[in-house]
N, C-alpha and C positions, 0 to 999 in steps of 0.2 A: 399582514406587514408590509411584508415583499411586495404585492401588487399597488400599494397609496405612497404618492408623493404628496410630499408636507412643503406649503412656501413656506420662506425663513419667518415670512411677518405670523401664521399663526402654528410653526411649532410648538412655540412651549405651551401653547393652550390643550395641541392636542395628541402632543404625545403622552402627558400623566393618565388622555381618555381611555388611548389604546394601550397602551401599556400592560393592560392586564388582559388581551388578547393576541399578546403579540406573534401567540402559539394555533392560534384557530384557523379553522382547514375554511375555505367557502364552498359551498358546492350551490349546483343550480337550486332555484326556489322547485322544483318539481324529482327531486334528488334528494330533497333534506333528509327527507323518515329514511329511504333507502341508505343513504351514508350514517344515518343513526345505526343501523344497523349492522350493516358493517365495520365499524368502530367498535362494538359494544366491545370485544376482546381488548378494547385501548383502555385503560380507566383513564379518566380526565380529560381526554380526548373533546376539543370543541367544534362545533361546527355552525359554521355561520350559514343560513341561506339568504343566497343571493337576491335580488329584488327581482320579482315575477315581468317577462317582457311583456305580457300583455296587460299588466294593469296600471299604475297611475308613472306619469312621466314626471320625475321630481329634478330637482338641479341639484349637483354638488354643493356643500357647502364651500362658503368664503376660501381659497387656500389651497383646495384638496382636488387632486385628482389621480384618478385608476384605469387597471382595463378590466378590475371586476366591477360590475355596479353593486355596491352596499350602500348607495343611499340613504335607504331607509333607516336601514341599523347604525349609521353616523348621524341622521335626523334626529334619531331617539338618544342617541348619547347627546347630542348637543343641547336636548329639552331635558335631560336628567340630572345632567353633573355641570357645576355651576366652579367657575374659573376661579382660583384665590394667588393673591400675589404674594405676601409676605408671610410664609415662603409660600413662591410657585407649586398649586398641587389643583388637583380637580377633585371636587366636591360633589356628593352624590346625598343628596338629604332624605331619600327615601330609605339608604341601607346603614346611613350614616358613616358610609367608608369614603375615605380619604388619598388618593395618590398623588404622594410628593413627586414631583418637576423639577425642572433645572438638568435637563441631560446634557452634556457638556457636548456631544457629537451630538448629531441627527437618528435616528434609531427606525427612523420609517422608510421605506425605498431601497431599491434592491440595490444599488451602491451603497446606502447607507448601511443597510445587513452586511453583506457584505465587508466593508469597513469594520466595522467591530467586528464580526467574527475573525479577521485575519487579528485584533489589535489583540484580543482574548489569547489569540494562538500563542503571540509574541510574549504573553505576560506569563502564560504556563511555561514556556519553551525557555524563557529569564529565569522563570522559580526552577525549573528542572535543571539545567545549567549550573546554578548554583550550588543547589543539592549534590550533582555529582562533584564539583567540585569540592564544595566540604565532604563528602564520604571519601574523593581521595586521598585528603591529607588524613582524616583518619586511616585510612587502613597503611597509612604509609608512616606513621606514628606506633600503630600496631605491628607494622613489621619491623620494626625498629626495636621495641620491647623484645620480639620475638628473638631478634639476632643479638642482643645484649644476654636473653637468658641463655640462649645456646652457646655463648660464649663463656658463660661466666661458670656453666656447666662445662664445655672443652676444658677451659684452667682446673679446674679440680680433677680433671680426670687426666690433664694431663699429666698431673704432678706423680699422681699412684701408678703412673706409665715410667714417668721417669725411674722410678728405683725399679722397675720391673726390668727395664734396659739395662741397668747397672749388672744385677743379679745375674742375666741372660749373659751377658757379655761377655764376663770371669766364666763362665761355664764352656762357653762356645770358644773363649781362646784355648782351655784348657784341652775343648777335644779337639779342636784342630791342631795342638802338636804331636797328639797321641795317633791322630788321622795321616798327618805326613808322614807321620815314621813308618806307620803301617801300609799305605800307599808306595812309601821308596821300596820296602821291602818284596810287594807285593808286582812292583815292575823288574824287578831284578830276576824272581820268578818268570813271568809273564815272558819276559828277555829269553830265558831259557828254553820257556816251553815251545816258542814261537823258531825257534830256531830246529829243535828235536821235531817237529811237525812238518818243516820245510825239506829236512832232511830226509825224513820216512817217506817224502810225496814225491822226492827228488830220484830216491831209488825205486819206489813203487812203478815209476814211468820209463826209468831206464828199462829195468825188466820188463814189462808190458813191449815197447819200443824194438825190445832183443827180439821177443817171442814172434811178433806179427813179421819182422824182419825173415825172420827164419822161416817162416811161413809162407811167405811170399817169394821167395827162393825156391822154396822146395815146390810150388805149383809151378812157378816160371820154368824148373828144370823139368821138371814132367813133362808142361804142354811143348818146350823143348823137342824132347824125347822122343813125343808122338808126333810131331812137326817132319823130324826127320826119317821118319818110318814110311811117313804116307811119299813124300819126296823120294826117296829110295825107292817104292814099289812104283813111283809115277815116271820115274827117268827109267826104268825096265821095261816100262809097255810104252813110251814114246819112239818111234819110225820117224826120227831124225834125217835121214838120206832119202827115203818115199815123201817125204811129203817137201821138202825140199827141190826133189823133181818134179812132184807134182804140182808145185809152184812156177817153176820154171824163171827164177829169180834168183836175187840176195837179200839178205836176211832185213839191208838199210831200203830195199823198196817196199817190202813187206812196212817195214816200221814207217818209214812214209806213208804209203796208203792208209795203214790205221789212223797216221797222224799222234805215235807217240816217239821219245828218244828210247829206243834199243838198247841203250850203255846204261842208262841214267833211270827209266819209267819203266813200272813194272807193267807186263805186255794181258790182255787181255786174255781169258780162257778159251781150248776151243769151242769147246760146248756152249760158249756163252754167244761166240760171235756166230757160230751156228743156228740159233736161236734167233739173230738177229735178222740173220738171214732167212731166215725159213718163215719170221714175222711180216719181214717186208716184202717179199714174193706173194702172201696171202693176202697184204693192204691191197698193191699191187694189182691184183686178180678181183678184187670185189669192186674196185674201183672203176677197173676195166668194163665189169659187169657180166660177167661170163656165167649164161643161159648152164642152169643143174638141168632141164629137162629138157632139150633141142640134141638130135642125136644125126644134126647134120654133117657134111663130109669136110662141111667151111669151117668147121670148130671142132674138130675131130683131133688137130695138133694143141691145141688148148684143153682139152679132156685127156689127154695123153701129161698134159706137162704137168696138170692138177694130181694124175694119178702119184705122175713122181714126185713131187710134192710130198705127201704122204708121205710115201716111201723115206725120203731124206728126213723128212722127221723122227721118224722110227730108228734110223741107225744111227749109232753106238755115237758120239759126240767126240768122244777120244781116240777113235779108229780112221784109216782113210776113207772116208768119202764115193761111194761106189755108184754116183750119180755125178755128172759135173753140174757147173750151176751153170753151162752156155744150154742143158738142154733144159732146163727149170724154165730158164728168161728167155729164150731165144723167142717162141712163140708169140710174146708180148711185146719185145721188141720191135720184128719186124711188122706188128699190125699198128703200133704208136709211130714208126717211122714215115705209114703210110697217110699219117691223119698232122706230119709238119706241115705241108704249106697252108690248111685250112686254118689251122691253129693260128698261123702266122695274122693271114687277113681278121681273122678273128680280135686276136689283139689287137692292130691297127684299129678297128672300130672302133673297139673298146676304149682304147688311148684317146683317140677323136671324139668320142660323149665323155668322158673325164672332163678332158680340157674345157667343153662347151658347159658342161655341169659347172666346173671350179667356176668360169667367167662368170654365170648367173649367181652362182652362190657369193662370190667377191660383191655382185651389187645390190643381193641382197645385202650382206653386211654391210654396206656404206648406209645404202638406204633406212637399217636397224638401228644403226650408229648413231641418223641422224636424229631417229624416233625418238632413241635412250635421250638426246642432248639436250630437245625439243620438252622431254616427258622432267627432266631433271631441274631444267628451267624452271617450271609448271611448279614442279612437288616443289623446288627452295622459295619460292612466289604466297603460295598458297601455308608454305612452315609460317614463314614471316608474319605472313596475314594472322594466323589464328595464332601465334606464338604472341603478337601483338595482344591481342584479345584480352587472352589469358593472364598476362604481364598485369593490363590496368583492371581484372579482375581482381588480379592480388594485391596488386595498392590500393585499391580501395577497401578489399579484404583488412587489410594493415590498419588504415587509416580508421576503420571504422570501430578498431577492434582498440584501439590505439583510444580513442574520443570515448571508449565508452569507460575507460582504467584499466584496461589488461596490457601484456606486454609485448602483445604484435602479435599477430597470423600472417599465413601466405600458401600461396598455394606453389609444390612441387611438379613442376613441368616435365616431362620426357615425351618426345615425337620419337615414336617406332615408327620409321619412316619403311617402308617395302621396295623390294626387290621388285622394280618392274611397276607395273599399271595392276596393283592388288589389292584388297583393301587395307587402309591404312586407320592405325590408330593409336589414339596419346593419352597417355595416363599421366593424370592430373589425382594428387594426394591433398588435399586441404590438411595444413599444418598450424598447429599453436606454440603459442609460449606457456607455461604454468607459474614460470616464476623470472622476476626480474633479468638474473643470471644462467637460465639452463638453455638448455638446447630449445628446437623446436620438435615438437611430439606430434607423431600420425595420429588422423581422425582413428584409425584404426586400434590405437592402444586405450584400453579400461580407462575409463572414466563414466562419473555419473552421466544421467540422463539428463540431468538437466544442461550441464556444459556443453555438451554437445548438440541440444537442440537450440541451444545461444548464437552457438556458432554456423549451423545450418540456417538460423535467420538471418546472419550475418549476411552467408557466403550468397544469400538472392538477393540483399540490398544490395551488396560490391558488384553482383552482374546488373544490376540494375542501374548503377550510378557509372559503370564504364560502359554503358548505350549511349551512343550518339543522339537516338531520337524513342526517348521512351513515353515522349509525352502522347497523355491520352488513352496508355495503356489503362491496363488493369491488371491488380496482384490479388490472388485470394489464397489465402494463411488460413489454413482447418486448425484448431483449439489451439489458440492465438495467446500466447504465455501460460498456458495449463502446464504444472510442473515445473514452473519454475518460483525460486524465491524470490520475495519483494523485490528485492535491490533489481535483481534479474530482469526480471518482470516490467519495472517502470524503465528500463534502460533500453529494454527491446522496443514497449510502445512506442518511446520519446525517438528513437532513431527511426523508427518504421513513420512516426509525424514528420520529421523534419527530411525524409528521405520523399515523400510523399507530395511534401511540400515543394520540396527545391526542385526536384523533377517533373513535378505536376502532372503527376500518378493517381489513380483511387486503386486502394488497397481497402479489401473485403477482407473483416476477419470473421469467426465463432470463437466460441466464447464461453466458462463456465460463467454459474452467478458468482464463483470469487473471483473473477481477474474481472466482474464486467465495472466496480466502483474506479479500479486505475485504467480500463478502459476508455471511462467517459473521462480523465482528466485530458486524454489528446484525440480522442476522434471529434470530425464535427455531427454524427448522427451516430445513436443506436436504436435497435431491433430487437422489444425481448418478445422472442417467439414461448409462449406457456403450453405445458401440455399435460392435461388437467389429469387426466386418468387412460388406463389400455380401454376400454368400454366406448371412447369418445372418439367419434370418428374426425374428429378434426380437433385445432388443436383450439384454445381461446385468444381470443381477438386479441393480435398483435400491436402492441406499445410501444409507441419510437418516441425519441428524442433526437431536437437536432439545435447545434448551436451557431451561432450567425451573431459575429460583433455589430450588424449591422442591425438594430431594435424591428426598424421600419419595414425590413427587406421580409421579418420574420411577419409581420403583421400580416403584409401582401400578399404572404403564400399560406395564411392562417385557412381563408375559407377552402380552398384547395386541399390541403391537407386533410382537412375533418371531413371530405365530402362522404368518404366510404363510411361513415359511422352511421347512416342509416340506413345500410344492406344489414349490420349484424343482427 
């Protein structure tokens, strides 16, 4: 019935004849037997063998045409069945059967079959809608009855609770009066107790503070007595006239040399000063490079100065020194004076080289600053370009989600610009809303796998929509629509079809058999790969379906599409 076309003039005669065969399947004459064997598990299936191409060529009955040649079958029906007029019917005398006609709408042909199926679907939807409406009314009546029942039970319970409330109110009032009296007595006792605790704590603290003060004063007194004894011993050992004679100057001159105020500041101890002198001399001789294993007369004075320095370090720090500082530092001072002129020339050369290097460094800094400004300009241009592309994808991402019925989606973009010419990192985080008034949630937040897959496909489509030159490209999606519910799967497939047609690109998707029915509604071509068993080296022959609104174009490509069957 799907492949036959009936003219309006013969529709009333042929429709009742063909009606019993409306579910029949037409196969080639050579495959009729294999088709019956293949359908043995489908009871009630009807198989009609097409005309043998090598047989006699016969003409179609008047007003009938089709793409499958079943002329012999139609001629047999025409011979066996007689048309009755009132009412319209097709009568088979051999079987004494009649099929009543008078169909309001055509029942043969692709368009007629689709229209009839759509009418049946609409009628079923209307019946379902009416049933849902009736069910809603009945549910509302049930809910109202339950509410009335609950209200009656609550009223009965409320009456009993009112009596209990009155009795409990009287008991509570009596208990309140007793509690008020007891609370007053308790407050007075509590105040007295707090005053006693405060007084005890204050006395204990005062006693502890006094004991600590006595202890600290005793320690201070003992330390002062000990310090006085030490100062008295030190005073008895200091030979002030001898030190002043050895110094040869006043106390103020000594304070200026030490950099202290002799009247207000404590002076350094002699031992510390002697140690600093000895350490400074040791460092000076080490830096000069005094050889330890050379016994030349030229360095004999230096060796002697080293021996005197060792003796100087072993003397008592508080006693008058036996060795003068001139004896210790004299040999080194004489040799250093001989290097003054050479050091002056070297210092002049070093200053000239430093000035030259500073000039070169200034030029390099200018070039580096110019390069830095150029790099910053290039980075600004790159950042604006990439940021613009990502925001275009974000806008398309939002539009796709809103068209699907979502609450909005976007990309949070952050540019982590490097310092100088180093690798650049862009942080892009897909986010979407889960409710109309909710905030945007990152894709890293826990969510069901189907939701994440929906937004992943939407993000890929958003990138295609934001591209200026997507025409002719190919997008390959694996496991198309798997793990998605029916609504999400249909929305995603519809979005893929819309993007493919709008941007003129090809989308190839693989899917399981459960998704194939929904995919057939939006795809222009389907390829069905069947794996027979693990023992077979190859799959079974690939079945494919193609849809084209131009039926003639399908007919023109039929021979090319079926050319490979001969090699199977």
